N, C-alpha and C positions, 0 to 999 in steps of 0.2 A: 597777975593779970593776962589777960588772952592776947597774944601780938595779933595784931589785924594781919585779915590775908592780903598780900600784895596785889594780886591778880583781881580780886573784888575791888580794891580802892582805886586800881588804875584804870579798869571798866568804867567806874564811876566817875574818876576824872576827866573820861572823855567828853562827859556832857554836862558837866558842873564843875565849879570852881573847886581846887582842892583846899582842904582846913588841914594847915599844918597841926593845930593843937590836937587833933586826933593822935597824932603819931608823937611818942616823946623819944624815940630812940632815935637819934641822929643817923645812924648808920641805915634805918630801914628809911627813912627819908630821903637818904642821896641815892638808894637803888629805886626807889619808887619815881622818883625823878627821870633816873634815867632810863626806866621801864615806859614812863609816861611820854618821854619825849620818841621812843622808838615805835610804839605802838599809833602815836598821831601821825607820825610819818607814815607808817604801814599802812596805816585806814585813806590817808590822803591820797596814797598812790591808785590809779586807777585800775590796775591789775597786777598780777605777779610778772606779767611782759616787760614791765618796767626793769626787770633785772637780767641781766644778760645770762641767756640760757646756754650758749656758743660760746665755743673758745675763741671763734673767731666772729665777733658781733659786726666786723664791717664787711660781713662776706659780700652781700648783696652790691655794695658801693663797689668793692673791688672786681666782681664780676661786671659791673657796667661801665667800669673801666677799660676793659679789654674787649666790650663786645660792640656790635653795629658800626665798626669800621671800616671804610672804603677802601683803604689802601692807597698806594701812590700810583705808578705808572710804570712799565717796563724798562723806558729809557731812564728813569731816576735809578730803580733797583741795579741796571747796568752799570750807570756811573759809579754807584757805593762801590761794585765789586771791581770794577775796573782800579777805582782809587788802591783797594788793598792790594791789587795785583802791580799796579805801578809802585807801591812801596815794597814788596816783595823785590823787585829787580834793582829798585835804587840801593835795598841794603845790602844785595849781592853785588850789586856794581862797586859800590863805596867801600865796602870792607868784603873782598873776595877772600883776602888773605887771611882772615879770621875764621872764616868758614872751615878752611881747610885745615887750622891749625886747632880746630875746637877740640878735638879728642885727643890729643897730645898732652894735655896737662890740664890741671884741674884750674889755673890761671886762664887759658886759654879760652876754655869752657864757660868760665863765669863772666869773662868779657864777650863771647859770644851773646850769651842770654841777656847782658845789659844790653847790647846794641838792638837783639830781637825786640826788647821792651821799648827802647828809644825809636828805633824806626817802623816797627809794625803796631806793638799792644798801644802805646800812648797814641799816635796818630788813630787810628783807627777807632779808637774810644772815642776820640774827638770829634770825629767826621761824621760817626754813628750818633753824637749828642749834640754837642753845642754847636758845630759847625756844618750841621745837616741843610740849614738854608744856602750855604755855599760849594755846596757838593760840586757842583760844575767849574767852579773857579777854582776849588782845592786840585781837581782832576785836571786842569791845564796847567796848574803850577807844578804839580808832580811830574807832567811831562816834561816841561820846559825844565825843570831841574835833572830829568834824567838824560834829556837831550843834552844838557851842559856836561855831566858829569862823563857822559859817552866820549864826548869831543873832547875833553882835557885828556881823558885816556888813551884816547886813540884806538883802542883794542877794546871790545866788550865781549866778554866770556864769561860763562858759568861754571867755573871749575868743577866743583862737586855733582855738574850734571853731565859732564861729560863721559864716553867712555860706554862701556857695553850696559851699566846699570842705568843709563841718563833717565828711561823712561819710569824704572822702579822708583829714582830719587824725585822726579817730577810729582809723580802721584802722590807720595808720601808727603812731600811739601805740601800740596793742595789740599790733602786730607787734613794736615794739621792748622793750616787756615781757615778750613770749614768748620771745624770743630772749635775751634776760637771765636768765631765768629758765632756760631750757635750756642754756644755758653754766654757768651756777651749779651747776645739780644734774649735769651732767657732770663737772666737775671735783671738788664736792663727795663725789661717790658713795665714792670710794674710801678716804675718811678716815671715822675712828670717829665725828666729830662729828655727822656727817649719818646722822640716823635710817634703820634700815635698813629701815621700815615704808614709806619715801618710795622707796625705790629700786624696780626693777622687778620685776613678781611672776614666777614661775618659771611657773605655770599660769593660774590663774584668781585673780580678786580685781581690785582698784583702787589705783592708786598716784599720785603726781605724777609720777613718770617715766614712767609708762604712758601717761598724759594729754599728756605734750609731746611724744612719738613721733605722736601723731593729730594733734596741734593744729597740728603744722609742716605736714604734708597738706591740712589743712582750709583753714590761713593761705595758703597756694598758691594753692587753690582761689578765695579770695575775692577774691585779687587778680590772678588769671588775665584775659588777654585775651578767653577764651570768658566767664565772668561779665561783663566789660565790653563783650560783642557787639562785640568789634573783629574784623572780619573781615581773614585773613591775606592775603596777594597770593602767597606760596609755596606749593607743592604739600605735600601732607599728608607725604611722606617727607624733603623740605626741611625742613619745620619740625620734624619730629621728631627729626633728625640736629642740627638747630641746639640745640634744648631738652635734649638727651639727652647728647651729645658731653661737657659738662663734667662732667655727672653720672658719667657712665661713667669717665672720667679719675679724678675723685677715688675713686669706689669701687675701682677696681683700684689706685689709689696707696696706700689704705688697706688693703686686702690683702696687696700686697707689703710694706708698712712693717709690721704685724704681723706677718708669717712671717718677715721677715729677722729683726727684734728679738726674734721669740719672746714677744711681747706677749700677756697673758691674753687671752682671748675665751671669753667666755660662750655655749659654743655653742647653748644651750637658746633663745636671742633669735630668729634669725636662721638659726641653721646653720653649718654648717663654714666655708665660705668667703663666705658671702652677709653685705651689710650694710646698713644703710639707704639709702645713697647708690643701690645697686642696686634698691631697693624705688621710689624716687621717679623712676629712670629708667625702671621698668617701668610706672608709673601713666602717665608721660609719653608714652612710646611708644604704651599703648593709647588715650590719649586722642586721640592724633593719627590715628591708624589709624581710630576710630569716632569723627567729630568728629559731636557733636549740636549744636543750638541750645541756649542756655543757658536757654529758657523750659522745653525738655522733658528736661534732663540729669537732673534728679532723678526722672525716671519711669526712666528706663534705671537710674540707679545705685540703686534701689530694688528694680527687677527683680533685679539681679545680686546684691543683698545678699542677698535671701529666697532666690534659688536657691542661692546659696553656704551659707546658714545650714542650709538643708534636707539639703544635701550632707554638712555637718560633724554635723547630729544623726543623721544615718544610718549613721555610722561613721567618718567623716574623721577627728572630733577624737580619737578614740582614737589613730589612727597618726601625728596631727600630735603628740601631747603624749606618745608613747611615746618610749623611748630605741633604738627600731628604726632602723638606718641600714645602707643597701647601699652599694655602691663606685659606683652611677651618681650623676650631678651632682644629678637630682631629688631623691633618697634623701638625700642628704647637705645637700641646702639645701630640705630640705621646709617647714619654717617661713615663709622668705622668699619662696619663690616661691607657695605657696597664698595666702599672708595678702594677696597682690597683688589679688584677687578683692576683697576688703573694703576695703583702702585706694582701688582703683579705685572702686567705690561709694560710698566716702566723699568722694573728690573729686569724683564728679558731683552728689553732693547738696549739696557745698559751694560748687558753682559756679552752680545754681540757687536756693539761698537767698540768697547774694549778690546774685544779680541780682535777686531780689525784694524785697530790703532795700534795696538802695543804687542799681543801676543800671538800674531797668526804667524809670522817665521821668527819666533825668539828661538827656536833651535839653531837657524842656519845665520842669523844675524845678518842678513843680507841688507836690510831696510836702513836706508840713513835718516838722520834725523830731521834733513830736510824733507826726503819724502812725507815724514810721520807730519810735519808742519803742513804740508800741503793738502793731507787727507782731512786735518781736524778743520783747516779753513774751509775747504768744501763742504763738509757736515754741518759747520758751523751755519755756513749760508743756507744750505736746505733745509735744516730745521727752523732756522729764524724764519723764511718765508714760508713755512708749513703754519708757524703758530700765528702769525699776521694774517693769513687766509682764513685759519678756521677759528680763531677769534673773531673776526668779523664777520664771516657768512656763516658760522655752525654753529659755536656758544663761546660765551668768554670765558673766559680763564676762571675757574673756581678749584681752589686747593681742598675746600670742604667735601667735593665730590670725585676729585682729582678727575677730573674730565680730561678729553683728549689734546685740548689747546693747553692745559695746564701740565701736561705729560710734556709736549713739545717743547713749550717754554723752560721747562728745566733742564732738558738736555742740550738748547739751543746756547743757554744762559753758561752753564759748566763747562760746554767745549770752548765758546768763546774767553772765558777766563783763565782755562787751562791753554788757550792758544796763547796768550799774552805771557 
């Protein structure tokens, strides 16, 4: 007896009742029932779209989660960072001896790491998440606590920051804190516990993560060879190749990974294919091509920023903030490419500010720490006044296009925190 074809029977059972008497083999019966259930479920589905085609089926929802955000305010961002600055001062006031002994033994080193976690990492994590609604109360509480410990100890000093290497130690500490805050925000932004007003803004506005992008560029300028007035023996193209190759590799690696994994990408940040590594590489290339002495780099940066802002106010900002995109590379990545002018100008301004504050007389060491603090205070006031005026009368702060108000805000906020 010829066994029945299961595919013919399955096709018929989709339209009529199945008769078990036609099949005598129980194994065939079970197989046909399983096939029948599968084909029925498949036929009832509207289309193949019901099966996930992507490795990231929630990609659209995750992109919406970090899109169209208005940000918070400059005052709130300043309060957040001042909380971190007070935590640093409190940690070194309360445990200054441990800082000095940290490099002498493994036990002291582990104790220093534990204290950093207790005084810096954990409180910062709480203030940026569950305690975000009480950021001003936390600021007042930390300030009172610092005053109390300072009064108890009678003397307040940061031993590890005294002496000829004071500026270098201060810059290193600030870079570590900024890197920690950056990593914390990048990891936390995809979770609901992280306040949405701290995520990157869509068009105009100020937020904590907006500040982090510019601060990274500014910190690179502060510690650059150009700011320290160190001459390079290499030609400009060799220096550009050496400094940009790692950044370009990281940029293309990130692009390849996001495309292969279908990872969510907020196109409004930099464009379709652009990312922050390409921005850093572009700034490095432009700086290497047009190498200006540190004492004059701020002048060139100001000219670039004013010219770029004039271009923005004459209609470029409308194009950059719109959803209009063509098929060419520039149109698809317009935010990242055009914002290079803003980041380049910020970098050049940061080079001269760093040279003016820390490295102008580094050979004679005639400048006192008190004089440096006075200079930082005056520059902070100047950049805050510029920020408020430009934000009100020229154009609001926008990280997306890196306009003039954004640049002055980043410089002012970083100077304020470094002063603390």
